[in-house]
Backbone as CSV, one residue per row, in Angstrom:
resi,resn,N_x,N_y,N_z,CA_x,CA_y,CA_z,C_x,C_y,C_z
1,MET,-98.296,12.725,60.629,-98.825,12.418,59.570,-100.410,12.284,59.960
2,TYR,-101.052,13.039,58.522,-102.449,13.115,58.672,-103.110,11.919,58.885
3,ARG,-104.166,11.505,59.330,-104.653,10.448,58.927,-105.541,10.142,57.674
4,GLU,-105.705,11.054,56.729,-106.121,11.405,55.131,-105.322,10.492,54.438
5,THR,-103.646,11.027,54.851,-103.234,11.020,53.651,-102.600,9.478,54.033
6,THR,-102.246,9.125,55.008,-101.185,8.124,55.634,-101.471,6.921,54.719
7,PRO,-100.792,6.313,54.248,-101.059,5.271,53.514,-101.669,3.994,54.245
8,GLY,-102.285,3.098,54.215,-102.594,2.222,54.561,-103.829,2.420,55.248
9,SER,-104.509,3.831,55.669,-105.398,4.285,56.269,-106.557,4.214,55.723
10,VAL,-107.629,3.408,55.591,-108.558,3.584,55.016,-109.984,4.417,56.077
11,ARG,-110.286,5.606,55.233,-111.517,6.413,55.129,-112.643,5.207,55.371
12,PRO,-113.437,5.744,56.334,-114.793,4.991,56.096,-115.915,5.519,55.277
13,ASP,-115.626,6.876,54.802,-116.966,6.901,54.064,-116.265,6.981,52.828
14,ALA,-114.946,5.987,52.019,-114.080,6.099,50.775,-114.478,4.401,50.658
15,ALA,-115.354,3.769,50.468,-116.043,2.450,50.420,-116.718,2.915,48.767
16,MET,-115.462,1.634,48.236,-116.600,1.716,46.709,-117.070,0.409,46.544
17,THR,-117.936,0.848,45.325,-118.857,-0.900,45.061,-118.202,-1.231,44.091
18,GLU,-118.644,-2.615,43.993,-118.221,-3.273,43.305,-118.238,-2.810,41.557
19,ASP,-119.124,-1.728,41.210,-119.254,-1.435,39.762,-117.915,-0.214,39.710
20,ASP,-118.299,0.310,40.582,-117.123,1.674,40.248,-115.599,0.824,40.751
21,ALA,-115.406,-0.542,41.532,-113.965,-0.603,41.392,-114.151,-1.195,40.437
22,ALA,-114.631,-2.050,39.577,-114.417,-3.049,38.280,-114.102,-1.601,37.421
23,VAL,-114.748,-0.584,36.878,-114.712,0.818,36.233,-113.170,1.208,36.038
24,GLU,-113.108,1.317,37.543,-111.344,2.051,38.085,-110.779,1.209,37.779
25,ALA,-110.590,-0.202,38.217,-109.357,-1.132,37.189,-109.470,-1.158,36.019
26,ARG,-110.375,-1.415,34.889,-110.624,-1.064,33.588,-109.796,-0.049,33.779
27,ARG,-110.074,0.899,33.634,-109.299,2.550,33.932,-107.493,2.621,33.867
28,ILE,-107.380,1.751,34.834,-106.025,1.481,35.676,-105.101,0.736,34.699
29,ILE,-106.136,-0.480,33.962,-105.349,-1.230,33.126,-105.247,-0.371,31.891
30,ALA,-106.329,0.098,31.578,-105.969,0.422,29.957,-104.857,1.664,29.827
31,ASP,-105.073,2.245,31.331,-103.180,3.129,31.151,-102.506,2.863,31.224
32,ALA,-102.293,1.780,31.679,-100.777,0.786,31.738,-100.635,0.301,30.497
33,TYR,-101.270,0.216,29.563,-100.850,-0.078,28.240,-101.271,0.944,27.152
34,ARG,-101.663,2.331,27.163,-101.478,3.173,26.386,-100.336,3.728,26.015
35,PRO,-100.104,3.983,25.019,-98.406,4.263,24.560,-98.074,5.533,25.244
36,THR,-96.796,5.903,25.736,-96.377,7.077,26.158,-95.512,7.519,25.431
37,ALA,-95.247,7.295,24.180,-94.337,8.440,23.253,-95.414,7.961,22.002
38,TYR,-94.874,9.026,20.953,-95.499,9.167,19.833,-94.123,9.595,18.973
39,ARG,-94.425,8.787,17.589,-92.876,8.944,16.128,-94.256,9.740,15.126
40,ASP,-93.568,10.524,14.758,-94.071,10.987,13.584,-93.664,10.622,12.509
41,ASP,-93.660,10.023,11.799,-93.408,9.259,10.518,-93.485,9.857,8.857
42,THR,-93.962,11.060,9.330,-94.652,11.757,8.285,-92.850,12.099,7.588
43,PRO,-92.910,12.238,6.134,-91.375,12.723,5.571,-90.950,14.272,5.871
44,ALA,-89.640,14.254,6.231,-89.825,15.609,6.320,-89.435,16.643,4.945
45,PRO,-89.890,18.089,5.256,-89.761,18.729,3.640,-88.331,18.982,3.004
46,ALA,-87.954,18.942,1.973,-86.806,18.910,1.339,-85.819,20.049,1.577
47,TYR,-86.763,21.033,1.958,-86.050,22.497,2.760,-87.353,23.302,3.562
48,GLY,-86.386,24.011,4.379,-87.436,25.058,5.043,-86.734,25.808,5.507
49,THR,-87.302,26.701,7.005,-86.530,27.369,7.783,-86.097,26.723,8.841
50,ALA,-86.403,25.788,9.237,-86.324,25.079,10.548,-84.720,25.402,10.843
51,PRO,-83.935,25.506,12.056,-82.508,25.252,12.096,-82.271,23.988,11.927
52,PRO,-81.170,23.720,12.002,-80.288,22.470,11.863,-80.407,21.973,13.011
53,VAL,-80.610,20.412,12.952,-80.166,19.625,14.498,-79.116,18.972,14.571
54,ILE,-78.276,19.055,15.764,-77.278,18.327,15.823,-77.233,16.247,16.239
55,GLN,-76.569,16.123,15.177,-77.082,14.843,15.225,-75.764,13.503,16.175
56,PRO,-76.389,12.527,16.593,-75.788,12.053,17.422,-74.262,11.347,16.317
57,GLY,-73.368,10.943,17.573,-72.376,10.988,16.685,-70.981,12.138,16.301
58,ARG,-70.093,11.959,15.723,-69.199,12.539,15.592,-69.530,14.165,14.754
59,PRO,-69.607,15.251,15.926,-70.029,16.350,14.945,-69.518,16.764,14.043
60,PRO,-70.050,17.827,12.887,-70.143,18.165,11.652,-68.598,18.947,11.358
61,MET,-67.845,18.095,10.503,-66.507,19.124,10.538,-66.184,19.253,8.611
62,SER,-65.371,19.985,8.317,-64.901,19.865,7.194,-64.037,18.445,6.828
63,GLN,-64.052,18.274,5.638,-63.424,16.444,4.979,-61.887,16.683,5.826
64,GLY,-61.203,17.962,5.447,-59.758,17.784,5.880,-59.655,17.686,7.426
65,ALA,-60.439,18.032,8.097,-60.584,17.966,9.537,-60.766,16.540,10.311
66,THR,-61.466,16.181,8.993,-62.163,14.363,9.399,-61.243,13.807,9.194
67,ASP,-60.211,13.982,7.859,-59.054,13.176,7.576,-58.283,13.326,8.991
68,ALA,-58.177,14.320,9.174,-56.914,14.928,10.432,-57.214,13.947,11.211
69,SER,-58.314,13.974,12.142,-58.609,13.553,13.125,-58.763,11.611,13.030
70,VAL,-58.925,10.963,11.879,-58.948,9.679,11.633,-57.292,9.526,11.644
71,LEU,-56.799,10.234,10.946,-55.102,10.098,11.158,-54.531,9.925,12.415
72,MET,-54.931,10.869,13.418,-54.778,10.993,14.798,-54.986,10.037,15.703
73,LEU,-56.338,9.474,15.395,-56.670,8.422,15.868,-56.154,7.434,15.752
74,ALA,-55.262,7.273,14.245,-54.730,5.876,14.148,-53.634,5.933,14.410
75,GLY,-53.003,6.913,14.287,-51.649,7.368,15.161,-51.651,6.934,16.472
76,GLY,-52.388,7.280,17.139,-52.854,7.177,18.644,-52.795,5.933,18.585
77,THR,-53.420,4.894,18.406,-53.711,3.560,18.321,-52.415,2.568,17.655
78,ALA,-51.264,3.021,16.961,-50.319,2.194,16.454,-49.434,2.532,17.632
79,THR,-49.339,4.172,18.431,-48.461,4.160,19.255,-48.712,3.109,20.610
80,ALA,-49.851,2.980,21.012,-50.244,2.884,21.873,-50.324,1.094,21.646
81,MET,-50.142,0.255,20.585,-49.458,-0.970,20.595,-47.903,-1.369,20.636
82,VAL,-47.377,-0.496,20.123,-46.206,-0.451,19.956,-45.242,-0.555,21.585
83,GLY,-46.164,0.950,21.889,-45.463,0.729,23.389,-46.326,-0.286,24.431
84,GLY,-47.593,-0.789,24.272,-47.573,-2.055,24.615,-46.506,-3.364,24.456
85,THR,-46.584,-3.769,22.686,-45.512,-4.527,22.712,-44.180,-4.469,23.418
86,ALA,-43.934,-3.397,23.720,-42.710,-3.172,24.247,-42.278,-3.414,25.648
87,ALA,-43.490,-2.584,26.329,-43.848,-2.832,27.372,-43.774,-4.359,27.616
88,VAL,-44.221,-5.325,27.614,-44.983,-6.375,27.680,-43.518,-7.421,27.199
89,LEU,-42.785,-7.313,26.186,-41.166,-7.447,25.970,-40.315,-7.232,27.090
90,MET,-40.674,-6.161,27.561,-39.096,-5.889,28.693,-39.880,-6.619,30.101
91,TYR,-41.256,-6.319,30.164,-41.207,-7.438,31.555,-41.692,-8.880,31.165
92,LEU,-41.151,-9.602,30.193,-41.425,-10.657,30.107,-39.929,-11.046,30.196
93,SER,-38.820,-10.611,29.112,-37.420,-10.733,29.653,-36.831,-10.253,31.304
94,GLN,-37.576,-9.671,31.533,-37.073,-9.406,33.013,-35.700,-8.553,32.990
95,PHE,-35.282,-8.764,32.312,-33.695,-7.744,32.321,-33.577,-7.071,31.039
96,ALA,-34.736,-6.695,29.868,-34.779,-5.698,29.125,-34.118,-4.319,29.265
97,ASP,-33.628,-3.931,28.288,-32.861,-2.555,28.573,-33.881,-1.334,28.025
98,PRO,-34.337,-0.585,28.629,-35.045,0.287,27.936,-34.697,0.921,26.930
99,LEU,-33.502,1.244,26.912,-32.537,2.143,25.918,-32.701,1.243,24.513
100,VAL,-32.434,0.129,24.642,-32.304,-0.735,23.451,-33.550,-0.855,22.847
101,CYS,-34.675,-1.053,23.702,-35.885,-1.682,23.483,-36.292,-0.304,22.481
102,GLY,-36.497,0.826,22.723,-36.752,2.314,22.311,-36.114,2.278,20.855
103,LEU,-34.736,1.809,20.886,-34.134,1.475,19.266,-34.503,0.662,18.496
104,VAL,-34.952,-0.471,19.009,-35.355,-1.401,18.442,-36.637,-1.004,18.194
105,PHE,-37.753,-0.266,18.413,-38.965,-0.397,18.419,-39.476,1.118,17.642
106,GLY,-38.131,2.025,17.843,-37.747,3.241,16.708,-37.104,3.474,15.893
107,ALA,-36.520,2.554,15.297,-35.711,2.499,14.112,-36.692,2.525,13.049
108,PRO,-37.471,1.098,12.936,-38.385,1.009,12.166,-39.194,2.624,11.799
109,THR,-39.484,2.820,12.797,-40.279,4.034,12.725,-39.996,5.325,12.042
110,ALA,-38.484,5.430,12.559,-37.636,6.314,12.019,-37.473,6.523,10.830
111,LEU,-37.183,4.856,10.258,-37.140,4.874,8.645,-38.128,4.683,8.123
112,VAL,-39.272,4.574,8.432,-40.499,4.500,7.803,-40.828,6.115,7.581
113,LEU,-40.927,7.061,8.715,-40.807,8.523,8.131,-39.802,9.114,7.342
114,ALA,-38.440,8.410,7.146,-37.928,9.504,6.628,-37.909,8.840,4.934
115,LEU,-38.559,7.519,4.779,-38.724,7.419,3.868,-40.038,8.122,2.708
116,ALA,-41.216,8.182,3.683,-42.175,9.157,3.280,-41.988,10.204,2.834
117,ARG,-41.400,10.889,4.164,-40.547,12.459,3.606,-39.885,12.648,2.223
118,LEU,-39.225,11.687,2.138,-38.178,11.436,0.513,-39.218,11.149,-0.176
119,ALA,-40.444,10.345,0.156,-41.105,10.401,-1.295,-41.886,11.611,-1.519
120,THR,-42.045,12.445,-0.281,-43.148,13.437,-1.246,-41.965,14.081,-1.518
121,LYS,-40.786,14.519,-1.267,-39.860,15.480,-1.775,-39.529,15.097,-3.343
122,ALA,-39.788,13.675,-3.593,-39.251,13.535,-5.230,-40.397,13.703,-6.075
123,LYS,-41.437,14.013,-6.057,-42.517,14.069,-7.105,-41.764,15.303,-7.692
124,PRO,-42.308,14.864,-9.067,-41.604,15.980,-10.183,-42.937,17.145,-10.039
125,ALA,-41.794,18.075,-10.555,-42.464,19.300,-10.388,-43.543,19.434,-11.609
126,PRO,-44.831,20.307,-11.186,-45.733,20.255,-12.190,-45.528,21.152,-13.586
127,ASP,-45.865,20.545,-14.755,-45.707,21.620,-15.698,-46.766,22.809,-15.767
128,VAL,-46.500,23.667,-15.961,-47.213,25.006,-15.801,-47.066,25.649,-17.234
129,HIS,-48.457,25.717,-17.911,-49.089,26.175,-19.084,-49.564,27.440,-18.989
130,HIS,-49.291,28.433,-19.110,-50.103,29.649,-19.436,-50.390,30.029,-20.500
131,HIS,-51.833,30.116,-20.730,-52.325,30.647,-22.201,-52.975,32.223,-22.032
132,TYR,-52.574,32.571,-22.781,-53.245,34.176,-23.143,-53.680,34.123,-23.901
133,GLU,-54.702,35.416,-23.889,-55.387,36.006,-25.234,-55.313,37.459,-25.110
134,GLY,-54.790,37.880,-26.441,-54.676,39.464,-26.275,-53.318,39.906,-25.714
135,PRO,-52.845,40.999,-25.872,-51.467,41.629,-25.864,-51.140,41.190,-24.174
136,VAL,-49.991,40.909,-24.062,-49.377,40.754,-22.698,-48.639,41.805,-22.205
137,TYR,-48.632,42.128,-20.946,-47.217,42.868,-20.537,-46.863,42.522,-19.481
138,GLN,-45.403,42.258,-19.564,-44.872,41.901,-18.092,-44.117,42.637,-17.213
139,ASP,-44.233,42.941,-16.011,-43.379,43.825,-15.331,-42.576,43.300,-14.450
140,ARG,-41.070,43.034,-14.701,-40.494,42.386,-13.785,-39.333,43.338,-12.888
141,ARG,-39.918,44.263,-12.429,-39.299,45.251,-11.517,-39.675,44.381,-10.263
142,ASN,-38.354,44.783,-9.336,-38.541,44.377,-7.698,-38.946,45.471,-7.136
143,VAL,-39.764,45.613,-6.088,-40.008,46.129,-4.950,-39.217,46.064,-3.711
144,HIS,-38.434,46.813,-3.065,-37.907,46.752,-2.052,-38.377,47.589,-0.901
145,THR,-39.050,46.836,0.256,-40.005,47.324,1.448,-38.961,47.484,2.758
146,ARG,-39.376,49.077,3.130,-38.745,48.970,3.991,-39.446,49.965,5.297
147,THR,-39.773,49.155,6.251,-40.910,49.521,7.378,-40.294,49.760,8.782
148,THR,-40.421,50.903,8.674,-39.423,51.630,10.362,-40.493,52.575,10.960
149,GLY,-40.342,52.751,12.040,-40.755,53.976,13.193,-42.100,53.187,14.125
150,VAL,-42.380,54.052,15.018,-43.390,53.543,15.915,-44.658,53.373,14.799
151,TRP,-45.062,54.298,13.974,-46.254,54.240,13.325,-46.157,53.905,11.997
152,ALA,-45.206,52.858,11.992,-45.102,51.787,10.731,-45.289,52.184,9.319
153,LYS,-44.234,53.932,9.040,-44.229,54.523,7.775,-43.512,53.336,6.677
154,THR,-44.161,52.934,5.565,-43.702,52.066,4.819,-43.452,52.836,3.484
155,ASN,-41.813,52.341,2.920,-41.631,52.980,1.573,-41.134,52.090,0.819
156,ASN,-41.515,52.103,-0.262,-41.385,51.340,-1.639,-40.411,52.167,-2.365
157,HIS,-39.344,51.289,-2.609,-38.204,51.926,-3.877,-38.094,51.276,-5.202
158,GLN,-38.107,51.239,-5.976,-37.329,50.583,-7.045,-36.370,50.344,-6.853
């Protein structure tokens, strides 16, 4: 190490006067209380050319994706609670059969799922009303399509 840069070594020509020391102390104290960050609180414009900035939290997605995500999180939590309850019961009983616990905890779940599916299929068909203005031509022909070959030639026959 060099003598000039070694900590604790004082150069003989580097002595400060009392006034210089007081000025330096005031500068160091002022620097310690100087803010190191600045926040601009002026309101942002309503529109502009700046690109959007990613915000903290969940990433932006469609309403359907958000609903599906929340549904998956809720389903995972419910599954963990049911599985944890089954594990605790098996551990505490010390002779519980895993198959019986699976049936006991799985039967209500299967019943709820079956009832939910039944309820969705039991909806009445919506009434469809078509209102036309002017002459209407209805074409009720059926087109039978047959596609064959390597280069997929389609022949439409009525």
